[in-house]
C-alpha positions in Angstrom: 41.1 49.5 -6.8 39.2 48.5 -9.7 35.9 49.6 -10.3 33.1 47.0 -10.9 31.4 47.2 -14.5 27.8 48.5 -13.3 26.0 45.9 -15.3 28.3 43.2 -13.3 27.4 45.2 -10.0 23.8 45.0 -10.6 23.9 40.9 -10.4 25.6 41.0 -6.9 22.2 40.9 -5.1 21.1 38.1 -7.5 23.9 36.0 -6.2 22.8 36.3 -2.7 19.3 35.8 -3.5 19.4 32.7 -5.6 21.9 31.1 -2.8 19.5 31.8 0.0 16.6 30.6 -2.1 18.0 27.2 -3.1 19.8 26.9 0.3 23.5 25.7 1.5 24.1 23.2 -1.0 23.8 25.8 -3.6 26.9 27.8 -4.6 26.4 30.9 -6.5 29.3 32.8 -7.9 29.7 36.3 -10.1 32.9 36.4 -12.2 34.2 39.5 -13.4 36.1 38.6 -16.8 36.8 42.1 -18.1 40.4 42.1 -16.5 42.5 39.8 -14.5 40.8 36.2 -14.5 43.4 35.0 -11.8 41.1 36.9 -9.3 37.8 36.7 -11.1 35.3 36.3 -8.4 33.4 39.3 -7.1 30.4 37.9 -5.2 29.9 34.1 -3.9 27.7 32.4 -1.6 27.9 29.3 -0.2 31.5 28.8 -1.3 32.0 25.9 1.0 30.5 23.9 -2.1 33.9 24.6 -4.1 36.0 26.0 -1.2 36.7 29.3 -3.1 36.1 32.7 -1.8 36.3 36.3 -3.3 39.3 36.8 -5.3 39.5 33.3 -6.5 40.3 32.6 -10.2 38.0 30.8 -13.1 37.9 27.5 -13.3 39.6 25.4 -16.4 36.1 24.7 -17.8 35.1 28.3 -17.5 38.0 29.2 -19.5 37.1 26.6 -22.3 33.5 27.8 -22.2 34.3 31.6 -22.1 36.3 31.3 -25.2 33.2 29.3 -27.0 31.0 32.4 -25.8 33.1 34.5 -27.2 33.5 33.3 -30.7 29.6 32.7 -31.0 26.4 33.9 -29.8 26.4 31.3 -26.8 24.3 32.8 -24.2 24.9 29.9 -21.3 26.0 26.2 -20.6 23.1 24.7 -18.3 23.1 21.4 -16.5 26.5 20.0 -16.9 28.2 17.9 -14.5 31.3 19.1 -13.0 33.9 16.6 -11.9 36.5 19.4 -10.7 35.3 19.4 -7.1 36.8 16.0 -5.9 34.3 13.7 -3.7 31.4 15.7 -4.9 28.7 15.2 -7.5 28.1 18.6 -9.0 25.8 20.0 -11.4 26.6 23.3 -12.6 25.3 26.2 -14.9 27.2 29.1 -16.2 25.2 32.3 -17.6 27.3 34.8 -19.6 26.8 38.4 -19.2 27.6 40.7 -21.9 27.9 44.6 -22.1 25.9 47.1 -24.6 28.3 46.2 -27.2 27.8 42.2 -26.8 31.2 41.5 -25.5 31.0 39.0 -22.4 32.1 40.8 -19.4 31.3 38.2 -16.7 29.5 35.2 -15.7 26.8 34.0 -13.4 27.6 30.4 -12.2 25.5 28.2 -10.1 27.0 25.1 -8.8 24.5 22.6 -7.1 25.8 19.9 -4.6 23.8 16.7 -5.5 26.0 14.2 -3.3 23.4 14.2 -0.5 20.3 14.5 -3.0 22.0 11.3 -4.8 22.2 9.6 -1.5 18.7 10.4 -0.8 17.7 9.2 -4.3 19.4 5.8 -3.8 17.4 5.1 -0.4 14.3 6.4 -1.7 14.6 4.2 -4.8 15.1 1.2 -2.8 12.2 1.9 -0.6 9.6 2.4 -3.3 10.9 -0.3 -5.8 8.5 -2.8 -6.1 8.6 -6.1 -7.7 6.5 -6.9 -11.0 4.1 -9.5 -10.0 2.8 -10.1 -13.6 5.3 -12.8 -14.5 4.5 -14.6 -11.4 0.9 -15.0 -12.4 -0.1 -13.6 -9.0 -2.9 -11.4 -8.4 -2.5 -7.8 -7.4 -2.7 -7.4 -3.6 -6.3 -6.1 -2.6 -7.1 -4.4 0.7 -11.0 -5.5 1.1 -13.2 -4.0 3.9 -14.8 -7.3 4.8 -14.3 -11.0 3.9 -16.9 -11.1 1.7 -15.4 -8.5 -0.4 -12.4 -10.3 -0.2 -14.2 -13.4 -1.7 -15.7 -11.5 -4.5 -12.3 -9.8 -5.5 -10.9 -13.3 -5.6 -13.5 -14.7 -7.5 -13.5 -11.9 -9.8 -9.8 -12.0 -10.4 -10.1 -15.8 -11.2 -13.0 -15.0 -13.7 -10.6 -12.6 -15.5 -8.3 -15.3 -15.7 -10.5 -17.7 -16.9 -12.1 -15.6 -19.7 -15.4 -17.5 -19.5 -18.5 -16.5 -17.6 -19.7 -18.8 -15.3 -23.0 -19.0 -17.4 -21.1 -20.8 -20.3 -18.9 -23.0 -18.0 -19.1 -26.8 -18.8 -17.9 -29.4 -16.1 -14.5 -29.5 -17.2 -14.3 -25.5 -16.9 -15.7 -25.5 -13.4 -13.5 -27.9 -12.0 -10.4 -26.0 -13.5 -12.0 -22.7 -12.0 -12.6 -24.6 -8.7 -8.8 -25.6 -8.5 -7.7 -22.3 -9.3 -9.7 -20.6 -6.7 -8.1 -23.2 -4.5 -4.4 -22.1 -5.6 -5.5 -18.7 -4.5 -6.2 -19.7 -1.2 -9.9 -18.9 -1.5 -11.0 -22.0 0.4 -9.3 -21.4 3.5 -11.9 -18.8 4.2 -14.9 -20.0 6.2 -18.1 -20.3 4.4 -16.0 -19.9 0.8 -17.1 -23.5 -0.2 -20.8 -22.9 0.4 -20.4 -19.6 -1.3 -18.6 -20.9 -4.6 -21.4 -24.0 -4.5 -24.2 -21.2 -4.6 -22.5 -19.3 -7.1 -21.9 -22.5 -9.4 -25.6 -23.9 -8.5 -23.9 -26.9 -7.3 -23.7 -28.8 -3.7 -20.7 -28.5 -1.4 -20.3 -32.1 -1.9 -19.8 -31.3 -5.7 -17.0 -28.7 -5.0 -15.0 -31.2 -2.7 -15.5 -33.7 -5.8 -14.0 -31.4 -8.0 -11.3 -30.7 -5.6 -10.3 -34.2 -5.7 -10.0 -34.6 -9.4 -7.2 -33.5 -11.3 -6.9 -30.4 -13.1 -7.8 -30.8 -16.8 -5.1 -30.3 -19.1 
């Protein structure tokens, strides 16, 4: 039986440690590339991700990457998509292990099955999706503790749109202001008419009269 290189042997507990840390959807594999790559796997945990076991061969993509690593200073390939496992979405990383002379003798590979994560992401994305209301010219939803606070928030929002303080409003401005408040539904609140009348220093009759007038163009 072939003896495992001491450097590779030191990585065997790392394989189990990483797999147990990241859980059942994370496959961690240790390849011995010093001899027969047709049975290169010497340690593997969560092999159900790819359906492999100890004694299984290196992948075709790993062969291509291995060749590149041998002719360059490349130390790893990180976070690449792996489509070799049908029906699964796999994110893979390969770290090349070298001996004292700098020769590649093995690789530590991590294959994360993101299939369930992608499904969860789609569900969560749908749940947290919000519609941008700015184009609809609607106020942001406010959660006021009292009806008085609610009225003040609505009035403040309307004043921001008007961009003119009440003290500088002319009659036409006040009519437009009243109509905007009406469109916002403020006057559905009991006591709102009197509150706005006091704010504008006019009578309730004036408010109703303004509401009967068309909005200035």
